[in-house]
C-alpha positions in Angstrom: 45.8 -46.4 0.8 47.0 -49.7 2.4 45.4 -51.8 0.0 47.7 -51.1 -2.8 51.0 -50.5 -0.8 50.8 -53.8 0.9 53.2 -55.6 -1.4 55.8 -57.2 0.5 59.6 -56.5 0.6 60.8 -58.4 -2.1 63.3 -57.8 -5.0 61.3 -56.1 -7.8 60.2 -58.1 -11.3 62.9 -57.3 -13.7 60.1 -57.8 -16.6 59.7 -54.7 -18.8 56.7 -55.0 -19.7 53.7 -56.6 -17.8 50.1 -56.8 -17.0 49.1 -56.3 -13.0 45.8 -56.2 -10.4 45.0 -55.5 -7.3 46.6 -58.1 -6.0 50.3 -57.7 -7.4 49.9 -54.0 -7.4 51.6 -53.6 -4.5 54.6 -55.9 -5.7 54.7 -54.7 -9.4 54.9 -50.8 -8.8 54.9 -49.6 -5.4 57.7 -52.1 -4.6 59.5 -51.8 -8.2 59.7 -48.5 -8.4 61.8 -48.3 -5.2 64.7 -49.8 -7.9 63.5 -47.8 -11.4 60.8 -45.4 -12.3 56.8 -47.6 -12.9 55.1 -46.5 -15.3 51.0 -47.5 -15.4 48.7 -47.4 -17.9 45.1 -47.4 -17.0 43.0 -48.8 -20.5 39.8 -50.6 -20.8 39.4 -52.5 -24.0 36.4 -50.3 -25.5 38.9 -47.5 -24.8 39.9 -46.3 -28.7 42.2 -43.8 -27.6 43.4 -46.9 -24.9 44.4 -48.5 -28.2 45.9 -45.9 -29.6 48.6 -44.8 -26.6 49.4 -48.4 -25.6 51.6 -49.6 -28.3 53.4 -46.4 -29.0 53.8 -45.7 -24.9 55.6 -49.8 -24.9 57.6 -48.8 -27.8 58.7 -45.6 -25.6 59.9 -47.9 -22.7 61.1 -50.2 -25.0 63.5 -47.1 -26.1 64.3 -46.1 -23.1 65.9 -49.2 -22.7 65.4 -50.6 -19.2 65.6 -47.3 -17.1 62.0 -47.5 -16.9 58.9 -50.2 -16.4 55.4 -50.3 -17.9 52.9 -52.0 -15.9 49.2 -52.3 -17.6 46.6 -52.2 -15.1 42.8 -53.3 -16.9 40.3 -50.4 -15.4 37.2 -52.7 -16.1 38.7 -56.0 -13.7 40.2 -53.6 -11.3 38.0 -51.0 -10.8 38.7 -50.7 -6.5 42.1 -50.0 -7.0 41.0 -47.3 -10.2 39.2 -45.5 -7.3 42.0 -45.8 -4.6 44.1 -44.3 -7.6 41.4 -41.7 -7.9 41.3 -42.7 -12.1 38.9 -41.0 -13.4 39.5 -41.2 -17.1 40.2 -44.1 -19.8 43.7 -43.9 -20.5 45.6 -42.6 -17.5 48.9 -43.1 -17.2 50.4 -42.4 -13.7 54.1 -42.9 -13.0 55.6 -44.0 -9.7 59.1 -43.6 -7.9 60.1 -44.8 -4.8 56.7 -45.8 -4.1 54.6 -42.3 -4.5 53.0 -41.0 -8.1 55.0 -38.3 -9.1 53.7 -37.3 -12.7 50.7 -38.3 -14.7 49.0 -38.0 -17.5 45.7 -38.5 -19.0 44.4 -39.1 -22.8 46.6 -40.1 -26.0 49.8 -38.2 -26.6 52.1 -37.7 -29.5 55.3 -40.0 -29.1 57.3 -36.9 -28.9 55.3 -36.0 -25.2 55.9 -39.7 -24.4 59.5 -39.3 -24.7 59.6 -36.1 -22.7 57.6 -37.4 -20.2 60.1 -40.8 -19.7 63.0 -38.4 -20.4 62.0 -36.5 -16.9 60.9 -39.9 -14.7 64.6 -40.9 -15.7 66.3 -37.9 -14.9 64.0 -37.3 -11.5 65.8 -41.5 -10.7 69.2 -40.0 -10.5 70.1 -41.2 -15.0 71.8 -39.4 -17.4 71.3 -35.5 -16.9 69.0 -36.3 -13.3 69.9 -35.1 -10.2 70.6 -38.2 -7.3 69.3 -35.7 -4.7 66.2 -34.7 -6.0 62.7 -34.1 -4.5 60.0 -36.1 -6.1 57.7 -34.1 -5.1 59.3 -31.0 -5.4 59.6 -32.4 -9.5 56.3 -33.2 -9.6 54.4 -30.1 -8.5 56.4 -28.0 -11.0 55.0 -30.2 -13.6 51.7 -30.1 -12.3 52.2 -26.2 -12.8 53.7 -26.4 -16.0 50.6 -28.1 -17.7 48.7 -25.8 -15.8 49.9 -22.8 -17.8 50.3 -25.0 -21.2 45.9 -25.3 -20.4 46.1 -28.7 -19.5 44.1 -28.1 -16.3 42.6 -31.7 -16.1 46.0 -33.4 -16.3 47.6 -30.7 -13.9 44.6 -31.4 -11.3 45.4 -35.4 -11.4 49.5 -34.9 -10.5 48.0 -32.3 -7.4 45.3 -35.0 -6.4 48.5 -37.8 -6.2 51.1 -35.2 -4.6 47.9 -34.7 -1.7 47.4 -38.2 -1.3 50.8 -38.9 0.0 51.1 -34.5 1.4 47.2 -34.0 2.6 48.9 -30.8 3.9 51.2 -29.7 1.2 50.3 -25.9 0.5 51.6 -25.7 -2.7 49.6 -28.6 -3.9 46.2 -27.7 -2.4 46.3 -24.3 -4.3 46.6 -26.1 -6.9 43.9 -28.4 -6.7 42.0 -25.1 -6.2 43.4 -23.2 -8.8 42.5 -26.2 -11.3 39.2 -26.6 -9.5 38.4 -23.1 -10.3 39.6 -23.6 -13.9 37.3 -26.7 -14.2 33.9 -24.8 -13.0 33.7 -26.5 -9.8 33.0 -23.4 -7.4 32.0 -25.3 -4.2 35.2 -27.8 -4.8 37.5 -24.8 -4.8 35.8 -23.5 -1.2 36.4 -26.8 0.3 40.2 -27.3 -0.6 40.8 -23.4 0.3 39.6 -24.3 4.4 42.4 -26.4 4.1 44.7 -23.8 3.4 46.5 -21.9 6.3 47.2 -18.4 4.3 48.9 -16.7 7.6 51.3 -19.2 7.4 51.7 -18.3 3.3 55.1 -16.7 2.8 56.0 -17.7 -1.2 55.0 -14.8 -2.7 54.2 -16.8 -5.7 51.4 -19.0 -4.5 50.3 -15.8 -2.1 49.8 -14.1 -5.4 48.2 -17.4 -7.4 45.9 -17.7 -4.1 44.3 -13.7 -4.2 43.8 -14.8 -8.3 41.6 -17.6 -6.8 39.5 -15.7 -4.4 39.1 -13.4 -7.2 37.9 -15.7 -9.7 35.2 -17.0 -6.2 33.9 -13.4 -6.2 33.5 -13.6 -9.9 31.6 -16.2 -10.1 29.3 -15.2 -7.3 28.9 -12.0 -8.7 27.6 -13.8 -12.1 25.4 -16.1 -9.8 22.5 -12.8 -10.2 23.4 -11.6 -13.5 19.9 -13.0 -15.0 19.3 -14.6 -18.2 22.1 -13.5 -20.9 19.5 -13.6 -23.9 17.1 -11.8 -22.5 20.1 -9.0 -21.2 20.7 -9.0 -25.1 17.4 -8.0 -26.2 17.8 -4.8 -23.3 21.1 -3.9 -25.0 19.8 -4.8 -28.5 16.9 -2.3 -27.9 19.1 0.1 -26.1 22.8 0.7 -26.6 23.1 3.3 -24.2 21.0 0.9 -21.0 24.6 0.4 -19.4 23.1 -1.4 -16.4 21.7 -4.3 -18.6 25.0 -4.5 -20.4 27.1 -4.8 -16.9 24.8 -7.5 -16.0 25.3 -9.7 -19.7 28.9 -8.7 -18.9 28.4 -10.6 -15.6 26.2 -13.2 -17.1 28.9 -14.1 -20.1 31.4 -14.0 -17.1 29.5 -16.9 -15.1 29.4 -18.5 -18.4 33.3 -18.3 -19.0 33.0 -16.4 -22.4 35.4 -14.4 -20.5 35.8 -12.7 -24.5 32.5 -12.0 -24.6 32.5 -10.3 -21.2 35.3 -7.8 -22.0 34.0 -6.7 -25.0 30.8 -5.8 -22.8 32.4 -3.9 -20.5 34.5 -2.2 -23.0 31.4 -0.8 -24.8 30.2 0.8 -21.3 33.8 2.5 -21.3 34.1 3.6 -24.7 30.6 5.2 -24.6 30.7 6.5 -20.6 33.9 6.1 -18.9 33.1 6.5 -15.6 29.6 5.1 -15.6 28.7 4.2 -12.0 32.0 5.1 -10.6 34.0 3.9 -13.0 32.3 -0.4 -12.2 33.3 -1.0 -16.0 36.8 -0.9 -16.0 37.1 -1.5 -12.2 35.7 -5.1 -13.8 37.6 -5.8 -16.2 40.5 -5.2 -14.0 38.9 -8.0 -11.8 39.3 -10.4 -14.7 42.4 -10.1 -15.7 43.5 -10.2 -11.9 41.3 -14.2 -11.9 43.1 -14.7 -15.2 46.7 -14.1 -14.6 48.8 -11.2 -15.5 50.2 -13.6 -18.7 46.8 -15.2 -19.8 46.7 -14.1 -23.3 43.0 -13.1 -22.3 44.6 -10.4 -19.9 46.7 -9.6 -22.9 45.1 -9.1 -25.4 42.1 -6.9 -23.5 45.0 -5.2 -21.6 45.5 -4.3 -24.9 42.2 -3.2 -25.8 41.3 -1.2 -22.4 44.5 1.0 -23.1 43.3 1.1 -26.5 40.0 2.9 -25.4 41.3 4.8 -22.5 44.4 6.8 -24.3 42.7 7.3 -28.0 
């Protein structure tokens, strides 16, 4: 990050909306963000969503009346800068406060979300409704968690990643990145992230629970690798509905594809026919799916009800 953080200690430019590049980024963003939050919009001429987002973002910044600034960066002309900030898709919007990235999102979003985004930055900076002693990283972590829980996994990963660029040992952000990589099907990356976490020093109960879910998800992914071809297994089950071994492997195959509803239905199919088959393997596998997804996930809530209905019917 030294390349972009090298701006001098001069006063921030007071222009509310401006263009910037790799040469002036330190002054326009890093230095300027010590005075007020600076929103950086990475865009390109060929990007349709960028053209949709930019006028809405400019309007929202103008409406904030100088509480935040907007810096626009042409990604095609500043690829080195994009690489340093790990901008991987367009449009990407990052928010800086006190020289650090504290929030962000990808893609075009409606004006209501832009207003919420800017209001959150104003509060973070000690504006109306905010606290003067707020912790930017804590705020960013909370927002990343909110994005993750809302299903905005890519956006959450972007925020976790920005936090780690400034605090590479942040356990909360590492666990968040690991969780996001599981959701995005990047199992190899997940393992690498987990290696950086000292689980013996982890005290937060929620983070411990989240980490346990990640380990379960990796275990499920490993099981699915040897399940076999889903199409062939579907044919076996169709030919013999009492072939519980084939149906169980089919559930694992679905699991590997991310088709969790189909996996759950296959496991319930076994339970309905033979609850105790293979030492209760189908029910135990279904419970592992619940653990990996989390207790409040819609999938878990739906199939816990289905499981209860089957077991107590």
